[in-house]
C-alpha positions in Angstrom: 6.1 212.2 -180.3 3.6 209.1 -180.3 5.5 205.4 -179.2 7.3 204.4 -182.1 7.5 201.0 -183.3 11.7 199.6 -183.3 13.7 196.6 -184.5 17.2 196.5 -183.0 19.5 194.2 -184.4 22.2 193.2 -182.6 20.1 193.0 -179.2 21.8 190.9 -177.3 25.1 192.8 -177.5 27.0 195.5 -175.2 24.8 198.4 -176.7 22.0 196.6 -178.1 21.1 195.3 -174.8 20.6 198.0 -172.9 19.2 200.3 -176.0 16.3 197.7 -176.4 15.4 198.5 -172.5 15.9 202.3 -172.7 13.3 202.3 -175.4 10.6 200.2 -174.0 11.2 202.0 -170.9 10.4 205.7 -172.6 7.3 204.0 -174.1 8.4 202.5 -177.5 7.5 199.0 -178.9 10.6 197.0 -179.2 11.7 194.1 -181.2 15.2 193.1 -180.3 16.8 190.7 -183.6 19.4 188.0 -181.9 21.3 185.8 -184.1 22.3 183.0 -181.8 22.7 185.1 -178.3 19.3 185.3 -176.5 21.6 186.3 -173.5 20.2 190.0 -172.7 22.5 191.6 -170.1 21.4 195.0 -169.0 23.9 197.9 -167.6 23.2 197.4 -164.3 23.5 193.2 -164.4 20.2 193.0 -165.0 19.2 189.9 -167.3 15.9 190.9 -168.9 13.8 187.7 -170.0 11.3 189.1 -172.9 8.9 186.6 -174.4 9.5 185.9 -178.1 7.6 188.5 -180.6 4.3 187.3 -182.0 2.7 188.6 -185.2 2.3 192.3 -185.9 3.6 195.2 -184.3 5.0 195.4 -181.1 2.7 197.0 -178.7 4.1 200.3 -177.0 6.3 199.9 -173.7 6.9 196.2 -174.9 10.5 194.8 -175.4 9.9 191.3 -177.3 12.6 189.5 -179.5 12.5 187.4 -182.4 15.7 184.8 -184.1 16.9 186.4 -187.4 20.2 186.6 -189.1 21.3 190.4 -190.8 23.1 188.1 -193.6 20.3 186.9 -195.3 17.7 189.2 -197.3 14.8 189.8 -195.1 16.8 189.0 -192.1 15.2 185.8 -192.0 11.9 187.0 -191.0 8.7 185.7 -192.9 5.7 187.9 -194.2 4.0 188.1 -190.8 5.9 190.0 -189.3 6.8 192.3 -192.1 2.5 193.0 -192.4 1.8 195.4 -189.9 5.3 197.4 -190.2 7.9 199.5 -188.4 9.0 203.0 -187.8 12.5 202.4 -187.1 15.3 200.1 -187.4 18.2 200.6 -185.4 21.3 198.6 -186.7 23.4 197.9 -183.9 24.4 193.8 -185.5 28.3 193.9 -186.4 31.3 191.7 -186.4 33.6 193.8 -183.8 36.8 190.9 -183.3 39.8 193.0 -184.8 41.4 189.3 -185.4 38.2 188.1 -188.0 38.5 188.1 -191.7 38.6 190.0 -194.4 35.2 187.7 -195.8 33.5 187.7 -192.0 33.8 191.4 -192.3 32.0 191.4 -195.1 29.2 189.3 -194.4 28.6 190.8 -191.3 29.5 194.7 -191.5 29.2 194.9 -194.9 26.4 193.0 -196.8 24.1 192.5 -193.5 24.3 196.5 -193.4 22.9 196.0 -197.5 20.1 193.5 -196.4 18.9 195.8 -193.7 18.8 199.1 -195.8 16.7 197.1 -198.1 14.9 195.1 -195.2 14.1 199.6 -194.1 13.2 200.5 -197.1 10.7 197.1 -197.9 9.0 198.3 -194.9 9.2 201.7 -195.2 11.3 202.7 -192.1 14.1 204.5 -191.0 17.0 203.3 -190.5 19.5 204.8 -187.3 23.0 203.1 -188.4 25.5 202.4 -185.6 28.7 202.8 -186.9 32.3 204.0 -185.0 33.8 207.4 -184.7 37.0 205.3 -185.9 36.0 205.1 -189.8 38.1 208.3 -189.4 41.5 205.9 -189.6 44.7 206.9 -188.5 44.5 210.2 -188.8 45.0 212.8 -185.9 43.2 215.7 -185.2 40.0 217.3 -185.8 37.3 214.8 -186.8 34.3 216.2 -188.3 30.9 214.8 -188.2 30.8 213.9 -191.9 31.3 211.4 -194.1 35.2 210.0 -194.3 37.0 210.4 -197.6 40.3 208.6 -198.4 41.0 207.5 -194.6 43.6 205.2 -194.2 42.4 202.2 -192.0 44.2 200.0 -189.1 42.8 197.3 -189.6 39.5 195.4 -191.2 37.3 196.4 -189.0 37.6 199.9 -189.4 37.2 199.4 -193.0 34.5 197.5 -193.2 32.3 200.0 -191.0 33.2 202.4 -193.6 32.0 200.7 -196.2 28.9 200.1 -193.9 28.0 203.3 -193.8 28.0 203.5 -197.5 25.9 201.1 -198.4 23.3 202.3 -195.7 23.4 205.4 -197.2 22.8 203.7 -200.7 20.1 201.4 -199.3 17.0 203.8 -200.0 15.8 204.1 -196.8 16.0 207.6 -195.1 19.4 207.0 -192.6 21.0 208.9 -189.4 24.3 207.3 -188.2 25.7 207.1 -185.5 29.5 207.1 -184.8 30.2 206.0 -181.0 34.0 205.8 -180.4 35.6 203.0 -177.4 32.2 202.2 -175.1 33.6 201.6 -171.8 31.1 201.6 -168.2 28.8 204.1 -167.2 29.5 207.5 -166.9 28.3 207.2 -162.7 29.9 204.3 -161.7 31.7 202.9 -164.5 28.8 200.3 -164.2 28.6 197.6 -167.4 26.7 194.7 -168.9 30.0 192.9 -170.5 33.7 193.2 -170.4 34.9 193.2 -174.2 37.4 194.9 -176.5 39.8 197.3 -174.5 38.9 195.5 -171.1 40.7 192.9 -171.9 43.3 194.8 -173.6 43.7 196.5 -170.3 43.1 193.0 -168.1 46.8 191.5 -170.0 48.4 195.0 -169.1 47.7 195.4 -165.6 48.6 191.5 -165.1 51.9 192.2 -166.1 51.4 189.9 -169.0 52.1 193.1 -171.8 54.8 194.6 -170.0 56.0 197.3 -173.0 53.5 199.1 -175.3 54.7 200.9 -178.5 53.1 204.5 -178.1 53.2 207.7 -179.8 54.1 210.6 -177.3 50.6 212.6 -177.1 48.7 209.6 -178.8 45.0 209.1 -176.9 41.6 207.3 -177.1 38.4 208.0 -176.8 36.6 206.5 -173.8 32.7 207.1 -174.0 30.2 206.2 -171.4 27.4 203.6 -172.7 24.9 205.3 -170.9 25.8 208.4 -173.4 26.0 206.1 -176.1 22.2 204.4 -175.3 21.3 207.8 -174.8 22.5 209.5 -177.7 20.5 206.9 -179.8 17.6 207.1 -178.5 17.7 211.0 -178.7 18.5 209.9 -182.6 15.3 207.6 -182.6 13.0 210.0 -181.2 13.8 212.9 -183.3 14.7 210.9 -186.3 12.9 213.5 -188.8 15.4 216.2 -187.9 18.4 213.4 -187.7 18.0 211.6 -191.2 20.9 212.7 -193.3 23.0 213.8 -190.3 26.1 212.2 -189.1 26.2 212.1 -184.9 29.9 211.5 -183.2 28.9 209.9 -179.5 31.9 210.8 -178.3 33.2 211.3 -174.8 34.9 215.1 -176.6 37.6 214.5 -173.7 40.1 212.3 -175.0 42.4 210.0 -172.8 46.2 210.1 -173.1 47.4 206.1 -173.3 49.9 207.5 -170.9 47.3 208.1 -168.2 45.2 205.1 -169.8 47.7 202.9 -169.1 50.7 204.6 -166.4 48.1 204.8 -163.6 48.2 204.6 -160.1 45.7 201.7 -159.0 46.7 199.8 -156.2 47.4 196.4 -157.2 47.7 196.6 -161.1 51.4 196.8 -163.0 52.2 199.6 -165.3 53.5 199.1 -169.1 56.5 200.8 -170.0 55.8 203.0 -173.2 58.3 203.5 -175.7 58.7 204.9 -179.1 57.1 202.6 -181.9 60.7 203.2 -184.1 62.6 201.7 -180.7 60.5 198.7 -180.2 61.5 195.6 -180.6 59.2 192.7 -180.4 62.3 190.4 -180.9 63.1 191.1 -177.7 60.2 191.0 -175.8 60.3 187.8 -173.4 58.3 184.8 -175.3 54.7 184.9 -173.8 54.7 188.4 -174.5 55.9 188.7 -178.0 53.3 185.9 -178.1 50.7 188.1 -177.0 51.8 190.3 -179.0 51.2 189.2 -182.0 47.2 188.2 -181.2 46.7 191.3 -178.9 48.8 194.1 -178.6 49.5 194.8 -182.7 45.3 194.7 -183.3 45.5 197.5 -181.0 48.5 199.1 -181.8 47.6 201.9 -183.7 45.0 203.3 -181.3 48.6 203.7 -179.3 49.4 205.7 -182.3 47.1 208.3 -183.5 45.7 211.5 -181.4 41.8 212.0 -182.9 40.2 214.4 -182.3 36.2 214.0 -182.9 34.2 217.0 -183.6 30.7 216.6 -181.6 28.2 219.1 -181.9 25.1 217.6 -184.1 23.9 215.9 -181.1 24.2 218.9 -179.1 22.1 220.5 -181.1 19.5 218.0 -181.5 18.7 217.2 -178.0 20.9 219.2 -175.9 22.7 216.1 -174.6 26.3 216.4 -174.1 28.6 213.3 -172.5 29.6 213.4 -169.0 33.1 214.1 -167.6 35.6 211.6 -168.5 38.5 212.5 -167.0 40.7 210.4 -164.1 37.9 210.3 -161.9 35.4 208.3 -164.3 38.9 206.4 -165.5 39.2 205.2 -161.6 35.4 204.2 -161.5 35.7 202.2 -164.5 38.5 200.1 -162.5 36.7 200.4 -159.2 33.5 198.6 -161.4 35.7 195.9 -163.1 37.3 195.0 -159.8 34.2 194.3 -158.1 32.8 192.5 -160.5 35.5 190.2 -160.4 36.5 191.0 -164.2 40.0 192.7 -162.8 41.8 191.2 -160.3 44.6 193.2 -157.7 47.6 191.6 -157.3 47.9 191.7 -153.8 51.6 192.4 -153.3 51.3 195.6 -155.3 48.9 196.7 -152.7 
């Protein structure tokens, strides 16, 4: 296989930063599309400073950047960039904030994806669309690597990513869809370029600011190491002809129960009380915790009530890649790295 010419949207994000570097290290020519943020941070904490892309195709083994906007036609790029073409677009850009409005989700996750798909068709490129495993909505039990039908979504983010998958498939370019679950630190040591999403939730829990959680017995979350996600996207990109038209769950395959996630034995951190959802009373919470429930806990509550089991067979068939173990030892590595990085701060009185 020769070097690919790849455009990565959302290139300064958690997955995008690492993906751009990984593709370039494998000899591909990479242009990272950024909107405002140009702070690239790799999983190991390094901060590459790529040059601004010039005209023409990216040379093999290089990583450059361009400013653009998925919310506008042709992503805001001029015809000079289109002239020499691309082989592949990896669409990582997305609005992931659970508190966004429906209009914001639609602008970025739906209409933005439609613009990327149209752009891919125009330049004759394949499209690797990065979605989420949680387009399954609130269902529990086995979740196959197929298109979602009739899901009841927990929030606007999930609904918008499902709609994004639909417009990507309708855009006219060949598409492979990858669905990561909840992306966390590297399998080997828990390393992560940015602490986002579930880490902020765990920080509030471990500090004791959230002391009571409504959770269903047997509920689980799927935490996937960032290196497995990036490696899976690289595999799909490099084998795109075989991957096109298929769905790939980039997941752990070893879900973490909510009990194991929060009722841990990590020294220096508090353990919340878990109560059945039907017995949970927000009015009985202390005022600050009630405030945090409205602003934080309520947005994650659905993930504490379901037990999806994501089938993950297509990537193994495509490339042989499987996710490293993500049991209790992995959870300890995640916490230990966050402590070393200063993101999680143990209470000395609890040690």
